[in-house]
DOPA-771987 format. One record per residue (C-alpha): x, y, z; residue in three letters. Coordinates in pm, whole numbers. Example, Ala and Ser with C-alpha at 12.3 -4.5 7.8 and 13.67 -1.06 7.14 Angstrom:
% DOPA-771987
(rec (1230; -450; 780); "ALA")
(rec (1367; -106; 714); "SER")
% end
This chain:
% DOPA-771987
(rec (-16991; 9623; -11629); "MET")
(rec (-17345; 9606; -11502); "TRP")
(rec (-17689; 9710; -11606); "LEU")
(rec (-18008; 9709; -11402); "LEU")
(rec (-18269; 9466; -11538); "PRO")
(rec (-18477; 9708; -11742); "ILE")
(rec (-18787; 9552; -11895); "GLY")
(rec (-18798; 9244; -11675); "ARG")
(rec (-19067; 9195; -11414); "LYS")
(rec (-18918; 9108; -11073); "ILE")
(rec (-19135; 8879; -10870); "GLU")
(rec (-19125; 8857; -10489); "PRO")
(rec (-18990; 8502; -10511); "ASP")
(rec (-18683; 8638; -10688); "ASP")
(rec (-18573; 8813; -10370); "VAL")
(rec (-18387; 8592; -10125); "ALA")
(rec (-18148; 8643; -9838); "THR")
(rec (-17936; 8340; -9915); "SER")
(rec (-17793; 8177; -10224); "ALA")
(rec (-17921; 7830; -10146); "THR")
(rec (-18227; 7836; -10370); "SER")
(rec (-18037; 7767; -10694); "ASP")
(rec (-17784; 7492; -10739); "ASP")
(rec (-17581; 7713; -10973); "GLU")
(rec (-17537; 7987; -10712); "ASP")
(rec (-17215; 8029; -10517); "ASN")
(rec (-17155; 8168; -10171); "GLU")
(rec (-17017; 8521; -10197); "PHE")
(rec (-16828; 8720; -9938); "TYR")
(rec (-16709; 9076; -9896); "ASP")
(rec (-16430; 9174; -10130); "ALA")
(rec (-16096; 9303; -10015); "GLN")
(rec (-16067; 9680; -9997); "GLU")
(rec (-15973; 9842; -10330); "GLU")
(rec (-16027; 9505; -10498); "GLY")
(rec (-15661; 9436; -10573); "ALA")
(rec (-15563; 9080; -10653); "SER")
(rec (-15272; 8936; -10463); "THR")
(rec (-14980; 8813; -10668); "ASN")
(rec (-14913; 8447; -10610); "ASN")
(rec (-14804; 8369; -10966); "SER")
(rec (-14532; 8126; -10859); "GLN")
(rec (-14774; 7926; -10646); "GLU")
(rec (-15052; 7948; -10907); "ASP")
(rec (-14849; 7855; -11216); "SER")
(rec (-14956; 7492; -11164); "SER")
(rec (-15326; 7414; -11143); "PHE")
(rec (-15600; 7158; -11208); "ILE")
(rec (-15875; 7237; -11457); "LEU")
(rec (-16186; 7042; -11553); "LYS")
(rec (-16262; 7074; -11923); "ILE")
(rec (-16613; 6989; -12051); "PRO")
(rec (-16591; 6729; -12326); "MET")
(rec (-16908; 6856; -12499); "ALA")
(rec (-17038; 7211; -12521); "HIS")
(rec (-17367; 7292; -12359); "ARG")
(rec (-17595; 7451; -12616); "ARG")
(rec (-17864; 7680; -12484); "GLY")
(rec (-18152; 7828; -12676); "SER")
(rec (-17989; 8170; -12680); "THR")
(rec (-17631; 8062; -12742); "ASP")
(rec (-17544; 7903; -13070); "ALA")
(rec (-17172; 7902; -12994); "THR")
(rec (-17176; 7656; -12709); "GLY")
(rec (-17029; 7914; -12475); "SER")
(rec (-17143; 7901; -12115); "SER")
(rec (-17158; 8190; -11871); "SER")
(rec (-17292; 7999; -11573); "GLU")
(rec (-17051; 7715; -11535); "GLY")
(rec (-17029; 7359; -11654); "GLU")
(rec (-17329; 7144; -11715); "ASP")
(rec (-17339; 6892; -11436); "GLY")
(rec (-17461; 6623; -11678); "ASN")
(rec (-17176; 6665; -11930); "SER")
(rec (-16856; 6466; -11918); "GLU")
(rec (-16542; 6644; -11810); "THR")
(rec (-16174; 6579; -11844); "GLN")
(rec (-15952; 6673; -11552); "GLN")
(rec (-15612; 6806; -11657); "VAL")
(rec (-15310; 6899; -11448); "LEU")
(rec (-15089; 7184; -11564); "VAL")
(rec (-14735; 7207; -11426); "VAL")
(rec (-14456; 7450; -11509); "THR")
(rec (-14117; 7328; -11627); "GLU")
(rec (-13918; 7642; -11544); "LYS")
(rec (-13961; 7954; -11334); "MET")
(rec (-14119; 8248; -11512); "LYS")
(rec (-13876; 8492; -11672); "GLU")
(rec (-13938; 8855; -11758); "ASN")
(rec (-13899; 8820; -12134); "SER")
(rec (-14107; 8845; -12448); "MET")
(rec (-14099; 8623; -12752); "ASP")
(rec (-14054; 8736; -13113); "ALA")
(rec (-14426; 8783; -13170); "VAL")
(rec (-14446; 9030; -12882); "ASP")
(rec (-14141; 9224; -12999); "ARG")
(rec (-14259; 9243; -13359); "VAL")
(rec (-14612; 9346; -13268); "SER")
(rec (-14494; 9612; -13025); "ASN")
(rec (-14246; 9746; -13278); "ALA")
(rec (-14504; 9758; -13557); "SER")
(rec (-14751; 9931; -13328); "GLN")
(rec (-14496; 10199; -13235); "SER")
(rec (-14403; 10251; -13601); "MET")
(rec (-14767; 10286; -13704); "SER")
(rec (-14823; 10558; -13446); "LEU")
(rec (-14511; 10748; -13551); "VAL")
(rec (-14593; 10729; -13921); "SER")
(rec (-14952; 10855; -13889); "THR")
(rec (-14970; 11130; -14151); "PRO")
(rec (-15212; 11368; -13981); "LYS")
(rec (-15182; 11522; -13636); "ALA")
(rec (-15330; 11317; -13356); "ILE")
(rec (-15605; 11497; -13168); "ARG")
(rec (-15526; 11590; -12811); "LYS")
(rec (-15798; 11448; -12590); "ARG")
(rec (-15904; 11518; -12236); "ARG")
(rec (-15770; 11304; -11952); "THR")
(rec (-16045; 11347; -11693); "ARG")
(rec (-16408; 11449; -11639); "VAL")
(rec (-16553; 11682; -11371); "PRO")
(rec (-16551; 11544; -11018); "ASP")
(rec (-16850; 11344; -10902); "LYS")
(rec (-17079; 11552; -10675); "PRO")
(rec (-17182; 11414; -10339); "ASN")
(rec (-17546; 11313; -10380); "TYR")
(rec (-17596; 11024; -10133); "PRO")
(rec (-17886; 10791; -10205); "LEU")
(rec (-17950; 10438; -10085); "ASN")
(rec (-17991; 10187; -10369); "LEU")
(rec (-18211; 9957; -10163); "TRP")
(rec (-18454; 10241; -10095); "SER")
(rec (-18524; 10235; -10469); "ILE")
(rec (-18492; 9864; -10544); "MET")
(rec (-18724; 9748; -10265); "LYS")
(rec (-19007; 9935; -10436); "ASN")
(rec (-18938; 9755; -10765); "CYS")
(rec (-19034; 9406; -10651); "ILE")
(rec (-19315; 9276; -10869); "GLY")
(rec (-19307; 9581; -11099); "LYS")
(rec (-19177; 9654; -11445); "GLU")
(rec (-18853; 9844; -11389); "LEU")
(rec (-18882; 10005; -11732); "SER")
(rec (-19179; 10203; -11599); "LYS")
(rec (-18996; 10324; -11288); "ILE")
(rec (-18763; 10622; -11338); "PRO")
(rec (-18427; 10531; -11185); "MET")
(rec (-18238; 10840; -11067); "PRO")
(rec (-17898; 10918; -11216); "VAL")
(rec (-17752; 10902; -10864); "ASN")
(rec (-17658; 10540; -10931); "PHE")
(rec (-17524; 10610; -11279); "ASN")
(rec (-17197; 10713; -11431); "GLU")
(rec (-17199; 10964; -11719); "PRO")
(rec (-17162; 10701; -11991); "LEU")
(rec (-17418; 10500; -12187); "SER")
(rec (-17416; 10124; -12218); "MET")
(rec (-17303; 10169; -12578); "LEU")
(rec (-16996; 10353; -12453); "GLN")
(rec (-16930; 10088; -12189); "ARG")
(rec (-16934; 9822; -12460); "LEU")
(rec (-16683; 10032; -12652); "THR")
(rec (-16454; 10018; -12350); "GLU")
(rec (-16406; 9649; -12423); "ASP")
(rec (-16154; 9760; -12684); "TYR")
(rec (-15921; 9945; -12448); "GLU")
(rec (-15673; 9661; -12491); "TYR")
(rec (-15745; 9596; -12860); "ALA")
(rec (-15368; 9574; -12917); "ASP")
(rec (-15409; 9212; -12805); "LEU")
(rec (-15614; 9154; -13119); "LEU")
(rec (-15344; 9332; -13322); "ASP")
(rec (-15094; 9081; -13186); "LYS")
(rec (-15332; 8793; -13244); "ALA")
(rec (-15355; 8890; -13611); "ALA")
(rec (-14974; 8855; -13640); "GLN")
(rec (-14949; 8510; -13483); "CYS")
(rec (-14862; 8224; -13717); "GLU")
(rec (-14983; 7955; -13474); "ASP")
(rec (-15366; 7953; -13465); "PRO")
(rec (-15368; 7823; -13107); "CYS")
(rec (-15141; 8106; -12996); "GLU")
(rec (-15371; 8346; -13180); "ARG")
(rec (-15663; 8214; -12976); "LEU")
(rec (-15461; 8263; -12656); "ALA")
(rec (-15432; 8635; -12737); "TYR")
(rec (-15802; 8650; -12821); "VAL")
(rec (-15878; 8490; -12483); "ALA")
(rec (-15662; 8749; -12306); "ALA")
(rec (-15857; 9021; -12488); "PHE")
(rec (-16190; 8882; -12366); "THR")
(rec (-16056; 8879; -12009); "ILE")
(rec (-15920; 9235; -12031); "SER")
(rec (-16269; 9373; -12093); "SER")
(rec (-16352; 9317; -11725); "TYR")
(rec (-16049; 9499; -11587); "SER")
(rec (-16218; 9829; -11501); "THR")
(rec (-16507; 9674; -11309); "THR")
(rec (-16312; 9582; -10994); "SER")
(rec (-16353; 9938; -10864); "ASN")
(rec (-16624; 10066; -11097); "ARG")
(rec (-16982; 10023; -10975); "THR")
(rec (-17167; 10306; -11148); "GLY")
(rec (-17459; 10201; -11367); "LYS")
(rec (-17437; 10313; -11731); "PRO")
(rec (-17731; 10493; -11887); "PHE")
(rec (-17974; 10259; -12064); "ASN")
(rec (-17963; 10363; -12431); "PRO")
(rec (-18281; 10483; -12597); "LEU")
(rec (-18406; 10282; -12892); "LEU")
(rec (-18213; 10407; -13195); "GLY")
(rec (-17938; 10566; -12986); "GLU")
(rec (-17592; 10526; -13139); "THR")
(rec (-17229; 10576; -13049); "TYR")
(rec (-16923; 10598; -13267); "GLU")
(rec (-16562; 10590; -13153); "CYS")
(rec (-16306; 10662; -13425); "ASP")
(rec (-15957; 10608; -13281); "ARG")
(rec (-15782; 10499; -13600); "LEU")
(rec (-15531; 10782; -13568); "ASP")
(rec (-15393; 10686; -13227); "ASP")
(rec (-15528; 10346; -13122); "LEU")
(rec (-15578; 10185; -13462); "GLY")
(rec (-15949; 10096; -13438); "TRP")
(rec (-16294; 10244; -13482); "ARG")
(rec (-16640; 10119; -13387); "CYS")
(rec (-17012; 10188; -13425); "VAL")
(rec (-17278; 10082; -13174); "ALA")
(rec (-17657; 10107; -13184); "GLU")
(rec (-17943; 10020; -12951); "GLN")
(rec (-18137; 9788; -13180); "VAL")
(rec (-18416; 9678; -12942); "SER")
(rec (-18584; 9823; -12636); "HIS")
(rec (-18787; 9521; -12513); "HIS")
(rec (-18574; 9328; -12454); "PRO")
(rec (-18287; 9577; -12429); "PRO")
(rec (-18031; 9487; -12695); "MET")
(rec (-17727; 9662; -12837); "ALA")
(rec (-17515; 9579; -13141); "ALA")
(rec (-17155; 9692; -13189); "ILE")
(rec (-16908; 9660; -13476); "HIS")
(rec (-16535; 9736; -13447); "CYS")
(rec (-16259; 9734; -13709); "GLU")
(rec (-15888; 9711; -13626); "GLY")
(rec (-15551; 9612; -13767); "LYS")
(rec (-15619; 9284; -13943); "GLY")
(rec (-15934; 9200; -13747); "TRP")
(rec (-16307; 9276; -13727); "VAL")
(rec (-16504; 9225; -13406); "CYS")
(rec (-16879; 9246; -13352); "TRP")
(rec (-17130; 9145; -13090); "GLN")
(rec (-17495; 9155; -12997); "GLU")
(rec (-17536; 9231; -12627); "PHE")
(rec (-17847; 9139; -12432); "THR")
(rec (-17897; 8972; -12098); "MET")
(rec (-18119; 8823; -11833); "THR")
(rec (-18105; 8906; -11463); "THR")
(rec (-18160; 8753; -11120); "LYS")
(rec (-18233; 8991; -10835); "PHE")
(rec (-18166; 8819; -10501); "ARG")
(rec (-18207; 9111; -10262); "GLY")
(rec (-17848; 9116; -10139); "LYS")
(rec (-17702; 9089; -10488); "TYR")
(rec (-17792; 9125; -10852); "LEU")
(rec (-17675; 8881; -11119); "GLN")
(rec (-17641; 8987; -11482); "VAL")
(rec (-17621; 8693; -11724); "ILE")
(rec (-17518; 8797; -12078); "PRO")
(rec (-17694; 8620; -12362); "LEU")
(rec (-17551; 8794; -12667); "GLY")
(rec (-17271; 8645; -12874); "VAL")
(rec (-16940; 8811; -12970); "ALA")
(rec (-16725; 8733; -13272); "HIS")
(rec (-16379; 8829; -13395); "VAL")
(rec (-16271; 8761; -13751); "ASP")
(rec (-15916; 8757; -13892); "PHE")
(rec (-15985; 8780; -14267); "PRO")
(rec (-15626; 8720; -14381); "ALA")
(rec (-15626; 8385; -14198); "ARG")
(rec (-15995; 8297; -14245); "ASP")
(rec (-16009; 8245; -13868); "HIS")
(rec (-16315; 8338; -13665); "ARG")
(rec (-16368; 8296; -13291); "PHE")
(rec (-16697; 8323; -13104); "THR")
(rec (-16779; 8355; -12732); "TRP")
(rec (-17029; 8477; -12477); "ARG")
(rec (-16950; 8677; -12165); "LYS")
(rec (-16963; 8525; -11817); "VAL")
(rec (-17198; 8610; -11532); "THR")
(rec (-17151; 8939; -11346); "THR")
(rec (-17268; 8973; -10985); "THR")
(rec (-17315; 9308; -10808); "VAL")
(rec (-17293; 9263; -10431); "HIS")
(rec (-17415; 9459; -10127); "ASN")
(rec (-17735; 9590; -10287); "ILE")
(rec (-17897; 9629; -9946); "ILE")
(rec (-17612; 9764; -9735); "VAL")
(rec (-17238; 9817; -9762); "GLY")
(rec (-17008; 9916; -10043); "LYS")
(rec (-17104; 9787; -10387); "LEU")
(rec (-16854; 9554; -10549); "TRP")
(rec (-16851; 9345; -10864); "VAL")
(rec (-16739; 8990; -10939); "ASP")
(rec (-16731; 8784; -11258); "HIS")
(rec (-16760; 8406; -11251); "HIS")
(rec (-16845; 8107; -11466); "GLY")
(rec (-16705; 7925; -11767); "ASP")
(rec (-16635; 8074; -12107); "MET")
(rec (-16577; 7872; -12424); "ASP")
(rec (-16419; 8052; -12718); "ILE")
(rec (-16491; 7843; -13026); "VAL")
(rec (-16309; 7853; -13359); "GLY")
(rec (-16494; 7870; -13691); "GLU")
(rec (-16410; 7863; -14062); "ASN")
(rec (-16043; 7758; -14101); "SER")
(rec (-16015; 7758; -13722); "ALA")
(rec (-16295; 7504; -13675); "THR")
(rec (-16214; 7261; -13395); "GLY")
(rec (-15980; 7497; -13211); "ILE")
(rec (-16123; 7614; -12881); "LYS")
(rec (-16033; 7777; -12551); "CYS")
(rec (-16191; 7695; -12217); "HIS")
(rec (-16166; 7963; -11948); "LEU")
(rec (-16281; 7938; -11587); "LYS")
(rec (-16350; 8256; -11388); "TYR")
(rec (-16318; 8161; -11021); "ILE")
(rec (-16585; 8329; -10801); "PRO")
(rec (-16462; 8550; -10521); "TYR")
(rec (-16445; 8374; -10185); "SER")
(rec (-16323; 8504; -9852); "TYR")
(rec (-16227; 8154; -9739); "PHE")
(rec (-15955; 8070; -9986); "THR")
(rec (-15578; 8097; -10009); "ARG")
(rec (-15596; 8112; -10387); "ASP")
(rec (-15555; 8436; -10578); "THR")
(rec (-15883; 8627; -10595); "GLN")
(rec (-16046; 8715; -10927); "ARG")
(rec (-15846; 8440; -11086); "ARG")
(rec (-15892; 8316; -11441); "VAL")
(rec (-15733; 7997; -11571); "LYS")
(rec (-15775; 7818; -11899); "GLY")
(rec (-15634; 7614; -12184); "VAL")
(rec (-15628; 7638; -12564); "VAL")
(rec (-15685; 7311; -12748); "MET")
(rec (-15624; 7220; -13109); "ASN")
(rec (-15872; 7039; -13333); "ALA")
(rec (-15762; 6704; -13186); "ASP")
(rec (-15843; 6817; -12831); "GLY")
(rec (-15477; 6845; -12729); "GLN")
(rec (-15386; 7135; -12500); "VAL")
(rec (-15131; 7359; -12670); "LYS")
(rec (-15135; 7678; -12463); "TRP")
(rec (-15218; 7758; -12102); "VAL")
(rec (-15357; 8086; -11964); "LEU")
(rec (-15329; 8198; -11605); "ASN")
(rec (-15388; 8526; -11421); "GLY")
(rec (-15658; 8758; -11293); "THR")
(rec (-15919; 8962; -11474); "TRP")
(rec (-15828; 9280; -11285); "ASP")
(rec (-15447; 9266; -11313); "ASN")
(rec (-15265; 9055; -11572); "LYS")
(rec (-15273; 8742; -11787); "ILE")
(rec (-14981; 8510; -11863); "GLU")
(rec (-14962; 8237; -12125); "ILE")
(rec (-14725; 7944; -12170); "ALA")
(rec (-14685; 7679; -12441); "PRO")
(rec (-14728; 7310; -12358); "VAL")
(rec (-14395; 7132; -12419); "ILE")
(rec (-14483; 6776; -12314); "SER")
(rec (-14778; 6556; -12213); "THR")
(rec (-14781; 6276; -11957); "ASN")
(rec (-15041; 6089; -11756); "GLY")
(rec (-15344; 5908; -11896); "THR")
(rec (-15591; 6007; -12164); "LYS")
(rec (-15859; 6076; -11904); "ASP")
(rec (-15624; 6261; -11666); "SER")
(rec (-15340; 6410; -11870); "PRO")
(rec (-15055; 6611; -11720); "ILE")
(rec (-14940; 6903; -11934); "TYR")
(rec (-14594; 7045; -11874); "LYS")
(rec (-14544; 7405; -11987); "THR")
(rec (-14247; 7617; -12076); "GLY")
(rec (-14188; 7971; -11953); "ASN")
(rec (-14487; 8193; -11890); "TYR")
(rec (-14491; 8532; -12058); "LYS")
(rec (-14714; 8821; -11954); "THR")
(rec (-14917; 8930; -12255); "ILE")
(rec (-15158; 9165; -12079); "TRP")
(rec (-15119; 9395; -11781); "THR")
(rec (-15385; 9638; -11674); "ARG")
(rec (-15285; 10002; -11696); "ARG")
(rec (-15335; 10162; -11352); "PRO")
(rec (-15610; 10424; -11340); "PRO")
(rec (-15518; 10788; -11264); "PRO")
(rec (-15430; 10840; -10899); "SER")
(rec (-15730; 11067; -10837); "ASP")
(rec (-15982; 10870; -11046); "SER")
(rec (-16191; 10790; -10737); "ASP")
(rec (-16305; 11152; -10755); "LYS")
(rec (-16456; 11102; -11101); "TYR")
(rec (-16632; 10763; -11106); "TYR")
(rec (-16303; 10561; -11108); "SER")
(rec (-16276; 10627; -11481); "PHE")
(rec (-15974; 10521; -11681); "THR")
(rec (-15824; 10770; -11924); "THR")
(rec (-16010; 10606; -12213); "LEU")
(rec (-16340; 10620; -12022); "ALA")
(rec (-16289; 10994; -11968); "CYS")
(rec (-16254; 11041; -12343); "GLN")
(rec (-16558; 10842; -12453); "LEU")
(rec (-16812; 11116; -12381); "ASN")
(rec (-16588; 11403; -12489); "GLU")
(rec (-16781; 11633; -12721); "TRP")
(rec (-16710; 11580; -13090); "GLU")
(rec (-16852; 11761; -13391); "GLU")
(rec (-16993; 11573; -13686); "GLY")
(rec (-17126; 11263; -13509); "VAL")
(rec (-17478; 11134; -13570); "ALA")
(rec (-17772; 11319; -13420); "SER")
(rec (-17849; 11003; -13218); "THR")
(rec (-17497; 10975; -13070); "ASP")
(rec (-17470; 10926; -12692); "SER")
(rec (-17255; 11239; -12668); "ARG")
(rec (-17565; 11440; -12762); "ARG")
(rec (-17781; 11283; -12492); "ARG")
(rec (-17879; 11579; -12268); "PRO")
(rec (-17938; 11398; -11937); "ASP")
(rec (-17602; 11224; -11960); "GLN")
(rec (-17425; 11550; -12047); "ARG")
(rec (-17592; 11730; -11756); "LEU")
(rec (-17484; 11454; -11518); "MET")
(rec (-17123; 11479; -11634); "GLU")
(rec (-17138; 11855; -11567); "GLU")
(rec (-17255; 11788; -11210); "GLY")
(rec (-17613; 11913; -11265); "LYS")
(rec (-17783; 11603; -11132); "TRP")
(rec (-18123; 11757; -11052); "ASP")
(rec (-18152; 11888; -11408); "GLU")
(rec (-18023; 11554; -11536); "SER")
(rec (-18291; 11359; -11349); "ASN")
(rec (-18564; 11583; -11491); "ALA")
(rec (-18426; 11544; -11843); "GLU")
(rec (-18398; 11168; -11801); "LYS")
(rec (-18767; 11142; -11709); "VAL")
(rec (-18857; 11349; -12018); "ARG")
(rec (-18651; 11129; -12254); "LEU")
(rec (-18788; 10804; -12111); "GLU")
(rec (-19149; 10923; -12130); "GLU")
(rec (-19096; 11036; -12489); "ALA")
(rec (-18961; 10691; -12570); "GLN")
(rec (-19266; 10524; -12414); "ARG")
(rec (-19490; 10755; -12616); "LEU")
(rec (-19317; 10655; -12940); "ARG")
(rec (-19362; 10290; -12848); "ARG")
(rec (-19733; 10335; -12777); "ARG")
(rec (-19773; 10508; -13112); "GLU")
(rec (-19605; 10217; -13294); "ARG")
(rec (-19824; 9967; -13108); "GLU")
(rec (-20138; 10164; -13202); "ALA")
(rec (-20031; 10177; -13567); "GLU")
(rec (-19967; 9801; -13562); "ALA")
(rec (-20315; 9736; -13419); "GLU")
(rec (-20474; 9956; -13685); "THR")
(rec (-20284; 9776; -13960); "ALA")
(rec (-20389; 9437; -13824); "ALA")
(rec (-20753; 9544; -13811); "ALA")
(rec (-20731; 9659; -14174); "GLU")
(rec (-20561; 9336; -14279); "GLY")
(rec (-20239; 9496; -14396); "ARG")
(rec (-19886; 9422; -14279); "PRO")
(rec (-19709; 9657; -14042); "TYR")
(rec (-19327; 9650; -14059); "PRO")
(rec (-19150; 9604; -13726); "PRO")
(rec (-18891; 9851; -13604); "TYR")
(rec (-18572; 9840; -13808); "GLU")
(rec (-18234; 9967; -13680); "PRO")
(rec (-18061; 10227; -13895); "VAL")
(rec (-17706; 10089; -13910); "TRP")
(rec (-17754; 9718; -13833); "PHE")
(rec (-17970; 9447; -13987); "THR")
(rec (-18073; 9095; -13884); "LYS")
(rec (-17903; 8815; -14073); "LEU")
(rec (-17863; 8442; -14023); "LYS")
(rec (-17528; 8338; -13883); "GLU")
(rec (-17311; 8108; -14090); "GLU")
(rec (-17368; 7742; -14015); "GLY")
(rec (-17691; 7784; -13814); "ASN")
(rec (-18032; 7949; -13819); "ASP")
(rec (-17959; 8202; -13544); "THR")
(rec (-18051; 8559; -13634); "LEU")
(rec (-17819; 8834; -13512); "SER")
(rec (-17765; 9202; -13586); "HIS")
(rec (-17473; 9275; -13816); "VAL")
(rec (-17332; 9605; -13937); "PHE")
(rec (-17464; 9734; -14272); "LYS")
(rec (-17136; 9911; -14339); "GLY")
(rec (-17262; 10252; -14453); "ASN")
(rec (-17217; 10456; -14136); "TYR")
(rec (-16879; 10607; -14216); "TRP")
(rec (-16989; 10701; -14568); "GLU")
(rec (-17287; 10888; -14420); "CYS")
(rec (-17056; 11061; -14175); "LYS")
(rec (-16825; 11176; -14454); "ASN")
(rec (-17127; 11326; -14632); "LYS")
(rec (-17277; 11449; -14301); "GLN")
(rec (-17601; 11286; -14410); "ASP")
(rec (-17791; 11191; -14096); "TRP")
(rec (-18136; 11196; -14258); "SER")
(rec (-18196; 10832; -14161); "LYS")
(rec (-18155; 10903; -13789); "CYS")
(rec (-18473; 10927; -13577); "PRO")
(rec (-18535; 11221; -13346); "ASN")
(rec (-18487; 11064; -13002); "ILE")
(rec (-18337; 11343; -12793); "PHE")
% end
């Protein structure tokens, strides 16, 4: 998932031809064709992992999660993970029960499940060089430069965030786990699965307009539904709320960017949460850094790298998971796009181990014994079990933006949605239909109308200030800012009245943005 840095001014010093200017940068190399990870699970089942002993707390991250790696000044503990037995193709009772209950719930759905489309129209051939556009953006505000839809895919960023829930069945299984550390292992696998489509997906999603929304109600077939809204334009920020079987997940997505000429780094700053009300367990994390390579020349490809800490709250306080996303490197014998991590209990003891790749599969194994020293422990695991495997995309998906089946269904027309829903966005609809010239013209119109609305609000605010009266800031329709539990961080949370308004077909609160 990637998004061009709208609203940020790019200075000439930001553009570099090497990655040596920042000590946090890594050397990146061309990815393998098709981006498939090699399977060296037997060789990779044992590994060494450095675990930070204290979380780094940034000004924008109250959870302690880190998307740019470990703090060089913090203490780390080096652990060795070894496997007791060879991996067997079997599932434990939790997997069998959760799969069985999921199948039963689909069969027992009382009303007919809607038949949805499985593809979108083929992508037209409109060649355009990205660098020919980006080189003219140095030192300018990108929000004032119309970016052609030629680099886009016919989905909004709100819809791309919804794609995170393609493998929400992992959260269904997490809700059934009795062991809180095993529950966190499934949550960790869910966070990893959200990156699975990006290995061969380089299209830029449409930047949502302020007040744009998106709903995805898949209770009938997938067991979850969500609402997303663009709650801020400068800086760009989206909020999303999703409800599933025994869990509620929400996040505020914003970011910062680094444009280096050859590649673009997207560093997420928003925080995600998942709550299991029946257990009073909540887990919080922030996404890792995404790098888009070959901006100047060559085929675009995407990598994800850095450290992610998933931190337990409420009754799960003290439980945490540390994941390391290994950056892609041409000069390595290790599996590419690898992710490895451990789940620790409140005493800091490793109880579960995760191993796999973000574009293929994730395995977990319980720790059955501990040896070594306190500073350098050796954890011996039992059998690994595969808890997530990426579903292969349709064989001809390269013709239509490398979309998965779910991605094809996200922009499918649906009656009764809000007037601000991304499905109603005309430039995006025209692009999906292959009318790119008309789409570009419509995109310019929508963006200029948005700028006009912003100038009007700024003028009203200045008038109010001159008259000595307060002027209320912009307020989202379906989300509101509240303090998070345990700290003073403000974040957008769902008001909870969207579905009631949909049942009444009362969209009077929605602004006219299209």
